N, C-alpha and C positions, 0 to 999 in steps of 0.2 A: 504494500500500500504506500510505503514511503516514497518510492520512486515515482509512481503515477501522480500522487498528490503534489509532490514537490515540483514536478514538471508543470503541472497545471498552475501552481502558485507563481512560479517564475514567469510563465507566460502572462499571467494576470498582472504581475508587477510591471511588466513592460507595457501592457495595455493601459494601465493606470497612468504611467509616465506619458505616453503618447496622447492619451485623453486630456491630460493636464495641459499639454501644449496646445491642443485644439481648443480647449475651453478658454484659454487665455485670449485667444483671438475672436472667438465667436460669442462670448457671453459678457454680461456686464458685471460679473462677479470679480472682485479684486484679485490681482495677481498673487498677493500674499496669502489670501484665503485659499485660492486654488492650490498653491504649492504646499501650504501647511497640511491640508486635507490629503492631497496626493502623496506627500512624503510619509505621513502616518500610515496610510493604506499600503504603500510600497514596502515600508519597513515591516509592517505586520505580515505581509506575504512572505518576505524573506525569513523572518523569525519563525513563522509557522513551519517552514520547510525543515527546520532543525528539531522541532518538538512535535511533529505530526503524529508520532506513535504514543504520545502521552495522553492520559485521560483528559477529555474536554477539548482537545485540539481540533477535532473534526467539527465540533459544535462552533468553535470560533471561526473555522473556515466557512461554515454555513452562514454565520453572521456577516462575514466579509462578502459572501456572494450576494446577500440581501443589500448590503451597502453599495456594491457595484451596481446592482439593479436600480436602487434608489437614486444613484447619481444621474440617472436619466432625467431627473427633474431639472438638472442644470444643463445637461448635454443630451438631447433626446436619442442620439444613436447609441447611448450607453444602455438603453433598454434592450436593444438587440444583443449587444455584447454581454449584458448581464444574463440573458437567457442562455446564450451559447456557453459562457463560462460556468453557469449554474449546472447545465447539463454535463459539461466536462468534469465538474467537481463530483457530481453524483456518480458518473462512470468511474472516476478515479477511486472513490471510496468503495463503491460496490464491488468492482472487479479487483481492486487492490486487496480487499479482504478475502475474496475467493482465492487469489493467488497465494496469500499468506497461509491459508488453510491447506492448500495443495502442497506448498513447500514444507509445512510442518508434517503432513502425512508422509511425504517422501523421505524426510529426514528420519522419521520414526521407523519406517520400513527398512531404511539403510543401516540404522544403528545396530540392530541385532546381527546383521551379516558381518559387520566389522569386528565383532567380539569373538 
């Protein structure tokens, strides 16, 4: 799960950076406000990559997805990106957990053979 979720979060951090650049030119929101919010979201994405396997990290990731979707209030194209990254997040968590279970099963099957 770690690899899939981290890949999604890094992509999302890049999206947030580029959305900040676009929002600077297309909205009336102050530049400082845009970059303060964008910087917090980007740092959160990167930090979540390191703690994604800890309890509660997936829920924080979901909150981040909701925040990206809500940023459509400032930049309407973010609604579409929010839906796309929300779907990617769901896939990363869902299939990542399946992969973790399969890896654990294979490791358990291989362990007795090594003894």
